[in-house]
N, C-alpha and C positions, 0 to 999 in steps of 0.2 A: 326374417321380419325387418324390413328397412328401418333405417335411423329416422326419427322424426325430428323435425327442426323447423324453423321459421320460414317463411318465404324466400324463394330466390330473388335475387336482385341482378341487374345487369350490371356486368363487370365494364371497365374502360375499354375492353376489346369486343363487346358487342355480346359476349356469351354470359349465360346466367351463371353467377356466383352463389352455391349454396350456402345456406345460414345457419344458424343453431350448431346442432350436433354434427349435421352432414358437413357445415362449413369447417368446423373444427377438425373432423377426420380428414378431410379433402386438404386441409392446410398442411397437417402433419405428413401425409401421404406424399405429397407433392412438393416437399421441402421449402414451403413458403413461409413468409413471416407469420407467426402465431400471437396471438394476443397483442397485435401491433408493435411487437418488440422483435428487432433483427437477430438473427442467430447470434452473430458476434456478441452483441451486448447481454443477451439472455445467457450464453455460455461463461462470460466473465462474471456475471452475478451469482452463476452457480459456483464458479471457482473460488469466488470471495467469501461466498456462504460456507464453503467447507473451509476454508481457510479460518474463517471466524471460529470454527470448532476446534481447530488446533491450537490456535493462540489463547482461546479460552481455557483449553485444557493445560496449557503450559502455565497460565497466568493462576488458574485455579489450584495447580499443584504445588506453585512457588507460594501462595498463600497458606496453604496447608502446611507445608514444610516449615516455614517461618513461624506459624503459630504452635507448631507441635514441638520444635526442637528446643532442647533443655540448656542448650549452650547460648550465651549472649550473641544476639545478632550484631554484625558490624554497624557502627553509625554512619549512615551515607553521607551526612555533612563532612565528617572528616575523611571518609574513604575516597570520596571524590572532590575534595578539594583541591587547588592548584595554589602554589606559593607565589605571591606577588609581592617583592621586596621585603621578603623574610615573614611575611604574615599570611597565613592559609586564607583562601576565599572559597567558601563552600559553595559546590554546585555550579561554579561559573562556566565550565565547559559544558556542562549538561544543559545550562539555560542557553548558550549560545547555540549547541545543537538543535535544541527545540525551536529556536527562533527560525534557524535557517531553514528546517524541515517545514514549519507552518509558512514562510514565506514562499517556498517551492510550491504549496498548495495554491496560494494566490497567482503565482504566474502560470500554473497549470490551468487554473479557472479561466485566466484571460486567454490563453491559448485556445482552448475550446471555442470560446467566444468569438475569437478572429477566424477559426478555421469554419465555422458556420457562415461566418460572413464572407468566406471564400478569399480572405486577404492573406494570400500564401505565404509570403515572407514574414509578416508579423508573427503569424502561427508557428512558423517553423523556429524562428528566434526565440519565442518564449517557451516553446518546447526544449530547445537547447539550453535555455536559462534554467529551466526546471531540472534538467539533467546534470547542469553545472553544481547546483546547489545541492542535489542529491549526493553528488561525488564529493563535495565538501563535507557533507555529513559524514559519510562512510570513511574519510580520511580522518576525521576528529575522532570517529569510533575506533580507528586502528590505534591512534595515539592513546586514547583511553583504555585500551586493552593493553597496549605495550607498557604503559605506566603500571597498571595493576599486577602484571606478570612480574615486571621488574621488583615489585614491592613483595614477591612471594605468593600471590593469589594464584591457586590452581583449581582445577574442576574436583579435587578430592580432598581440597583443604585449604586453608590460608591462616596466617600468623594472627588475625584481626578478630577471630571469634568462631562463629560456627560454621563448620566444615561445608555444610550444604550452600553456603553464601557463592562460592566460586563456581559449584555447579549451576546453581540458578542464573546467576549472572551471565556467565558464556553461553549457557543454552537459549535464554530467553533473547538477549540482544544479539547474539550470533544469528539466530534464526531472522530476527527483524532485519538484521544488516545484509543478510543474504538477499531478502527480499528486496530492499533498496537497492543492491547493487545489480538484481535482476532488472529492476524497474530503469535503472539508469540505461543500461543496454538498449532495452526496450524503447525508451524515449529516443535514444540517438537514432534508431532504425526509423522510427516513425519521423523524426525530424528531418532526416535525409530523403525519405520518400516524399515528405511534403515539399521540400526545395527541388525535387527532381520533377514536380508537376504530377506524380502518380496519381494523387486523388483529385487534381484537377481535370484530368482526362476523365476519370469516372464519374466526376461529380458528386462523389461520396466522401465526405470528411468524417464519418461517423467514427472511423479508427480513433481519430485524436480524441473524442469524448470517452471512448473504451479504456483507451491508456489513461486518461484522466480519472476513470473510475477506480483502476488499480491504484495509482498514485495517492488518491485520497484516502484510500483504505490504509495503505502503508501509514499515512500521516496520524490517521485516527489509531490506528493499533499503537505508535508511539506515545501518544497522549495516555493511553492506559499503562503503558509500561513507564513512563515518566512519573506517573501518579503513585503507582504500587511499588515501583522499585526503588525510586529516588527520593519521593517525599514521604513515603511511609517510615 
């Protein structure tokens, strides 16, 4: 039995374009854009959705462990404090890291805007600035790791309280840091291709927007990590 759908319309090439269910089947079978979304953007959204489940599972597990442990949980204001002039300043490094990452979201949004205006050089420079801010974030996270390791924090225990603190900290922040590091490499490749005029020749700068989707997701995840791990 043939699939029923709406009336055919005339496409730009003069041929009848099927509508309704027939149009949906035709789009999927011919590798066309479906639901007016490009395949690249659709696949990025699917990847981000799956990553949301992973991060959600990690954070849910962290909250469960923290609520169920019988040992005292280390005080984040003390654990993540830095000494300035002999006085500990709580969460100063984390505040700077958060500011850097949120700023990178702004530069990425501006890069997407410039890309769609086909301003090749400003778009590439803004993508590079975003990658640089991401690299700064990873560097500060490496410093944070080295400081805690030097103080005796390990995945299997720590001298500050509940043993699960080390495992939760290294797993969650490490997984997020891996995403930021991969994003920095991704952005460098995109910036290089923008500068080389690759997207100018094809007339399609959508890859910059797709990279922006990934970067904004990484920034959003950090907001949840910041709230649940450092402020709680």
